[in-house]
C-alpha positions, 0 to 999 in steps of 0.5 A, spaced: 226 152 898 223 146 900 218 146 895 224 146 889 228 141 892 221 135 892 220 138 885 227 137 882 225 131 876 234 131 875 237 132 882 240 138 878 241 142 884 246 148 881 241 153 881 239 152 889 247 152 891 247 159 887 241 161 890 242 160 898 249 163 897 245 169 895 241 169 901 246 168 905 247 176 904 242 178 907 239 173 912 242 171 919 245 163 918 240 160 923 235 161 917 241 158 912 242 153 916 236 149 915 236 150 907 243 147 907 241 141 911 235 140 906 240 141 900 244 135 905 239 131 905 237 131 897 244 130 896 246 124 900 238 121 898 242 120 892 248 116 894 243 113 899 239 111 893 244 109 889 246 103 894 240 100 896 238 100 888 244 096 887 244 091 893 243 083 891 235 083 896 233 089 892 236 087 885 233 079 885 226 082 888 225 088 883 229 088 877 224 087 872 220 092 875 218 099 874 225 104 876 224 106 883 227 113 887 226 117 893 228 123 897 229 122 904 228 128 909 231 129 916 225 131 918 226 136 923 230 141 918 224 140 913 217 144 913 211 142 915 210 137 909 202 134 907 201 128 909 195 124 906 195 117 907 193 112 902 194 105 900 199 103 894 197 098 889 201 093 890 207 093 885 208 100 888 207 098 896 211 091 895 217 095 891 217 101 897 217 094 903 223 091 900 226 099 899 225 100 907 228 093 909 234 094 905 234 102 908 234 099 916 239 095 914 244 100 910 243 105 916 243 101 922 236 100 924 232 107 922 226 106 920 222 110 913 216 114 914 213 114 908 209 120 905 206 117 899 202 123 897 208 127 895 210 122 889 211 123 882 209 117 878 210 116 871 204 110 868 202 108 862 196 105 860 194 101 855 187 101 852 184 098 846 186 103 841 191 108 844 197 107 849 197 113 854 203 116 858 202 120 863 207 123 870 201 124 875 201 124 883 201 118 886 194 119 888 192 119 881 196 113 879 193 108 886 187 110 883 187 109 876 191 103 878 184 101 882 180 102 876 185 095 873 180 088 871 175 085 867 170 089 863 165 093 866 171 097 869 166 102 874 168 104 880 164 109 885 167 114 890 165 110 895 168 104 894 174 107 891 175 111 898 174 105 902 178 101 898 184 105 898 183 109 904 183 115 901 180 122 902 174 123 898 178 130 896 184 126 893 179 121 890 175 126 887 181 130 884 184 124 881 178 121 878 176 128 874 183 128 872 182 122 868 176 125 865 181 130 863 185 125 859 179 121 856 180 115 861 175 115 865 167 117 863 163 120 869 156 117 870 150 122 869 149 122 877 156 123 877 159 119 884 161 114 879 166 113 874 168 108 868 174 107 863 173 109 856 177 102 852 176 105 846 174 111 843 169 110 837 169 114 831 164 116 826 164 119 820 157 122 820 156 129 822 153 126 829 159 123 830 163 128 828 158 133 833 159 127 838 167 128 837 168 135 838 163 136 844 168 130 848 173 133 847 170 141 850 168 136 855 175 133 856 178 141 856 173 142 862 174 136 866 182 138 865 181 145 868 177 143 874 182 137 875 187 143 876 183 147 880 182 140 885 189 139 885 190 146 887 183 146 893 186 140 895 193 141 896 197 138 891 203 143 893 208 139 897 209 143 903 204 145 908 203 153 907 203 158 914 196 159 913 194 150 913 199 151 919 194 156 922 188 154 921 190 146 922 192 149 930 188 154 930 184 152 937 191 150 941 194 157 940 187 160 942 187 156 948 194 158 950 193 165 947 187 167 951 190 163 958 196 168 958 192 174 958 187 171 962 192 169 968 198 175 965 193 181 963 194 184 957 201 184 952 204 187 947 205 183 940 212 181 941 211 178 948 206 174 947 210 171 941 216 170 946 211 166 950 208 162 945 215 160 943 217 158 949 210 154 951 207 151 946 209 144 944 214 143 938 214 151 939 210 157 935 213 156 928 211 164 926 214 171 926 210 177 929 206 179 922 202 172 921 201 172 929 198 179 928 193 176 922 191 171 927 190 175 934 186 178 929 182 173 927 181 172 935 178 180 935 173 177 930 172 172 933 171 176 940 175 172 944 181 178 944 181 186 943 186 191 942 187 197 946 193 201 943 199 197 943 196 191 947 193 185 946 187 183 953 182 177 953 175 180 952 171 178 960 165 175 959 
């Protein structure tokens, strides 16, 4: 539900409301309440958005700027989201700062924490022989914006990573995406990219073959960009596997400590105790815990004895 709401382009949630009605017949109200709050958040966001965009302060500062809209989330009720941070282009950062200041005024000093990596941006690029219009992720927009400037428009991955304070994985993803769109060209060494300002054309056989090779390379690059987007986690929400991997050491410490101090335990009791003692709670159910315990077994930290788990003595 969270993924569907965050990826919506038209803010028409009729299908989600209908889906939630069907889920009510199958799940306990405690599960449905979280989805109710998420739906309420996106509806409330629209009203807050309209109020802020109509204020004199925002209009005076950004009347001729790009359209800007937000979804405001109640942090405690949404699934864990991806929080990769990086520097926004100055024009986007300026709008975000004004928006946040107006939000503090409208909502009695409440503060917004921006989740930059979850945004979508419509980018229009004007090159010497063509105009390109694309809807992209915020980090893809930030990276191509960093190439803006006088020729030669060449940037290294190291420079982009440092300049944007962005992870190398996201920089690579964005550059590969723009290579696939015939906006950037990768150097032979593979660590620098340059803007393709003009797509040279030729009527010669060699020129035609070169153009065909360019198209094939672009298709391959586009496919690579898609694969890399999935690899770096282009989705808005973290998966169960992501959350387990991030906190595996902490959970393993609690499990082995409990089994060492209290002796062998069944899965249900371990789950109950983890939900009680782990700071912030243990957001998983029995099936995920069993998989985690099996991982600990392979690491020889715990072992199974019938229906019980016990710590491995070393």
